N, C-alpha and C positions, 0 to 999 in steps of 0.2 A: 765773818760776814755780818753786817749790821742790818737788822730787819728794817723794812721800809719806814715804818712809822717812827723809828728811833732816830733817824738821821738828823732832823733839825735839832732835836734835844742834844744829841752828841756835839753838834757844832756850837751850841750855846754853852755847854758845860766846858768845852775847850777854851772858849774865849774867856770865861771866868777864871780859869786856871791861869791863863797868860797874864791877866790883870793882877791877880793875887801874887804871882811870882815877881812882877815888876815892883810892887810895893813892899816887899819884905827883904831883909838882908839874906845874901846867899849863905848857906851853911858852910862851915869850914870843910876843907878837903879831907876826905878820909884817908887814913894811912894805907899805902899800897902794900899788898902782901909781898913776902920775900920772892925774889926772882926764882921762877920755875915752880912756884906753888900756886895752884888753882884757888880762886876765891871759894870761901866756905859754901856759899849758896849753890855754886856750880858743882862742887864736889859731892854735895849730899842730895841734890834734887835733879834726877834725870829729866830730860826734856819729855813733855807729854807726848803720847803717841798721836800721830796724825789721824784724824777721823776720816772714814771713807766719805767721799763726796757723792751726793745725790743731786739731781737736776732741780728739784723743788721740794721745799717743806712747807706744808700748811700747818701753821702753829697756833696753839692756845685756843682752839675751838672746843665746843662741846660736840664730840663726835658720836653720832648715832650709827653704830656699825651695821645693825641688823644681821650680825653673823650668828653662828650656831648657839653662842652663849648670850645673844642679845645685849652685848656690852654697850654701855653709854659711857664714854671716857670724857671727863672734865676736870681740868683742861686736858685736851688731847691734841696729838699732832700726827700728821701723815707724811711719811717720807716716800718720795716718788723719784724714780729713775726712768727717764724716757716716758714710755707709756705703761709702766708697771708699778704697782704699789709695792714698795719694798717692806714697809713696816707701818703698823698702826699701834700707837701706845700713848702713855702719858707724855705730856709736853717735856717734862724733865728727862724722861727715858730717851726720847727721840733726840733731844739736844745733846745728851751725853754720848749718843751712838753715831750721829751723822752730822756732816756739815754740808752747806749748800750755798751757792752764790746767790740764790733767790729764796727768800723766806717771806711768806705772806702771813701777817699777823691777823688772825681771825678771832681775836678776843672779843667775847660778847656775842658771837654768832654761832649758829648751828650748822654742822656739816652732816649730810645724810645721803644715802644712796639715791641716784637719779630715779625718778618715778617712771614707771613702765605702763603705758596706756594700751591695754590689749584689744581695744575695738574702736576704730575711728573710720570716718569718711572725710579726710581732711579738707578737701576743696569745699565741702558743704558749709563751711563758715560763711560763704557768700549767700546762703539760704537761712541764715540765722533769723528766727522770728517770722519766717514766711507763713507758717500755718500753725496755730496753737489751738488747744482745747478741742481736738478732734480724735475720733477713734482711729486706730492705727491704719486700717485699710483705706478709710476715707482720706486721711492725711497723705498716705503713700500714693494711691491711685488717682486722687483728684488734684493733688497739688504737687507732690515731689516729682513723680514720673513726668507729668507734663512740663514742669519747669525745666527738668533736665533735658528733655527732648528739644526744647527751644534755645537753651542757653549754654549747655556744656560744649566746650571746645578746648583745644590744647592751651590757649591763653587763659581761659577760665580756670582750668585745673592748676596751671602754674601760679597764677596770682593768688587763688584761694589757698593753695598749700603754703605759699610764702607767709600769708597772714596767719594761717593755722600754726606754722612753725614759731612765729613770734609769740603767739598766745601760749603754746605749750612750753617754750623756754621760760617765759615769764613766770609760769606757775610750776617750774621745776621738773617738767617731763623731759627726759633725755632719750626715750625710745618709744615708738608707737607702732601698732599694727594697723595697717590700712587696707581698705578695699575700695577702688573706684575705677573710673574710665581714664584712658590716657595715662596709665600709671607710670609710664616713663617720664612724664612731666612732674609727677609727684617725686619720683627718684631724683630728678635734677634739682628740685627745690630742697629736698632733704640734704643732699650733698652740699649745696650752697650754704645751708644754715649750719651744717656741721653736727647734726643730730643723727640718730639711727632710726631705721625703719624696716620692719618686715612688711613688704609692700605686695599686694595681691592685685593682679590684673583680672578684671571681672570676666566671668563666662556666664552668659544668660541666654534664655531661649528666644527672646524677641529682640527686634532691632533696637540698638542703642547708639549713642553718638559716636562711639569709636569702632563699632562692629555691626554690620547689617545682619549678620547671621551668627549662630553659635560657632560655626566652622571658622569664621573670621575672628571671633573672640579667642578661639584656641590658637590660631596662628599668631595672634598678637601676644598671647601668653607665652608661647615657646620663644618668640623673638625677644621678649622682655627678659625671660630667664637667661637666655644666652648673653644678652647685652650686659647684665649686671651679675654674672656669675663671679663668685669670689671677690665681690666688692667689699671694701672695708666698712662701709656704713649702711649699705642696702642689702637686704636679704630678699631676693625676688621670690614670689610666691604665686600659687594657684588660688583663685578666689571664685569658686562657684557661688552664684548670687544667693540662692536659697534652695530648699529641698524641692519645691514645686516649679521653680523657674530655671532649672538646670537640666539639660538633656542628659539622659543616662543610657538606657537600653537601645534607644533609637536615635537616628540623626547622625550627622557627620562627627568624626572624632579625630583628634590629633594625638600623636604619640611623642613623648619626650625620649628620644633615642639615646643610646649610649653615647657618652661624651658630652652631653649637655648637663647643666646644673640639675641636681636633684632638688626640686622645689620644697620650700617649707609649706606646710598646710596651716594657714593662719586661723585665728578665731573667727567663726562665721556666724554663730548663733548666739543671740543675746540671752543673758540670764533672765529666766522667768517670763520670756516673751511668748505667751501661749494663749492667753485668754481670748483675744480677738482674731487670731490668725490661724487657729488650729486647722481649720479646713482649707485655708487658702495657701499657706506657705509651708506646712509641716508634711513630711512624708508619713506614710503609714506607720503606726506604732512609734511615732516620734523619731524615726531613724534617719540619719543623714546619709545621702547616697555615698557609697564607697568611692574614693578618689579614682580607683582604677576603673570603675564603671564610666567615669566622666572622661578620663584621659586615654583609656584603651590599655591593652595588655603590655604595651611598651613602656608604661610608667615605671620608673625605678623607685625602690623603697627608700626609707630613711626619713620620710616626712613625719611631722608630729601633728595630730589632729586635735583641735580644741572645739568645745561647744558649750552650750548653756547648761548650768546646773538645774536640771529639772528632773523630778522623780528621785529614786533612791540613789545615794552616792555610789560611784564605782568602787570596786575593790581597791584597798590600799595598794599603791604601787602600779595601778593600771596605767597603760599607755595613754598619753594625752593629758590634757588639762581642761580647765573651765575658766570662764571669766564672768564677771558680774557688772552690769551696767545699771546701778540703782536709780540714777536720775532720769535716764531715758525711760526705764520701766515705769517710774512714777508718773512722768509726763504723759505717756501714752496709755497709762493704766493697763499695762500688758502683763501683769502677773508679778509674783514675788518669788524669787529663787530661795530654796532652802539652804541658805548660806551657813547657818550654824551647824547643820547636819554635815555639810561638806567639810567644814573646818574640823569637826569632830572626827571625821573619817580620814583625815589626812590628805584630802584631795589637793592636787596642784591647782590652786585657785588664785586668780588675779582680778584686777579691776579694770574697767574701761569706762569711757564717757559716751561712746556712740558718737555720731556726727553732731555738729553744733546745731543742726536743724531740729534735732530731737532731744536736746538737752537743757539749755541752749548754750553751752560753753564746753571747753576742753580742759577744765581745771581739775586736776587729779586730787588736790587738797579737798575740794568740795566732794568729789567722789568718795574719798575716805570718810569724811564726816557723815555724808548721807547714808553710806553703807552701814555705818555703826548705828546711827539713830533709827533708820528704817527697821532694822531687825530687832532692836530693843523694843520697839513699839509692837511689831508683829508678834514677837514671842512674849510680850509683857514681862520681860526679864531684863533689867538694866545691866546684867553681867555678861550678855552675849555680845560677840563681835567687839572685843575690847579695842582701845586705841592702839595697843600693840599689835593685835591681829589685823586691824585695818591698815596700819603702816606696812606690815609684812605682805599683805595682799597687793599693795601698790608698788612693792619693790621686789623682794626675793620671791614672792609668790608668782608675780608675772614672769620672772626669769625662769622659775621652775616650770611653769606651764608651757614656755617656749623651748624648754630643754637647753637653756643658756645660763643656768645658775652657776656654772663653773667660771664664768667671767663677768656676769652682770648681777645687779640686784643687792649687793652688800659692799661694805668697805672692809676689805681684808687683803692680805698679801697674796700674790700669785697669779694675778691675771696677766695673760700674754696677748690680750687683744691689741691690735694696732688702732691708731686714731688719726684723724685728719688734722691739718693745721687749724688753729683756732685763734680768735681775737684775744687781745689782752683782757685780763680779768676785770670785771666791772659790772654794773647792773645789767642784768639780762644778757650777759656775755659769757663766753666759755674759755677754758684754758686746758690744754692737753695734760692729762694725768694718766694714772692707771685706771683700770676698769674704764678706760677710754677717755674720761673727760671730767673736769670739775666745773660746775655751773654755779655762778653767783646770781641769784634772782633778786628781784626787787622786794621779795618778802623777807622776813627776818631770818629764814632758813636758807642756807646755801646747800645745794645738792651736788653730790658727786656720783659719777658712774664710770 
């Protein structure tokens, strides 16, 4: 198989060979071996073994694996069969072990795991820049809630999520955790774009555009979970809005009965966001209401709960994870999470952007940079939150927080996740691989997941 970039060169070399042959005398014929005797080269050199075929080889890249050994392979190649990574190794090693009808030469480019954004409100890209330089509760209650009441609709959510998906793909994000209204429209846009989402249908105490009551929100949640159970790209989720705005011990409840999907419990509380809303949005003693208080006794287990890193780190190996939204926290001056302490404790910790209204973008490369710089300043220590740690938070850390690190967050063999059809590789487009998808972005880095 001739790599794509080599084909014009091969044609040119073949033409030169033809011209050279026409201008030089033909060599004398070689003597034929005696009848019944094999030529010497055939007798002494057995035919090379046929290499196993794979469907795709990404070749000659700098591969940032974010695996257990933090390998960076340059030049490295990735052998892919269907939607499974078969091998990751040096370019020479992969070329010696595998053949493919499709080889993508990535010389001079970087391949790294797809970025995982642990906290978004994707449709809110349409509110980007709506209100800046405000305290959190003024921003939320005087601008965001009124704007949502007037403008949010299924069309608003669908168009906003399409725009958000373009922004995320362009900056290397291949999976995000979302909470908003009309979440079925978010799911439709996610599947259209071919990225992944853990998507939460909002449950909230007061009337909102898609549910006049908490009971209606719970009914929408149950319908959403049933509609997207076992979907390849969408993980349906329960999304209580906040500790103070979600019904618990009183009010109507819905039960997710046996036979329905067991929902994921997505990240719902932002890192460090406590300075201005402690009385308004935080439950007593900083506790998040238990999910079974919200859903009732019929809720089935198996979900993973995430929250903000505030206070002492949890015990190593504790259930659940945390996420950090450094840019949103800085914009709204809502506190600083003790991220170095959480990293030291081995907490399952990832990164998020929050919605574009409070960031004001969905760029996870910026989130990595700001997370590293913010904590160096706070700690007055340039060694905390290293580049390697920031990259890990945006990739394998997010996967661990979601309980999906067996198939996402790193480039290594063994993933069995299925993937959806995708567009040919090119700027800001995707191609099916293992760990579900390879993304070529308009940045210098190409991301794989």
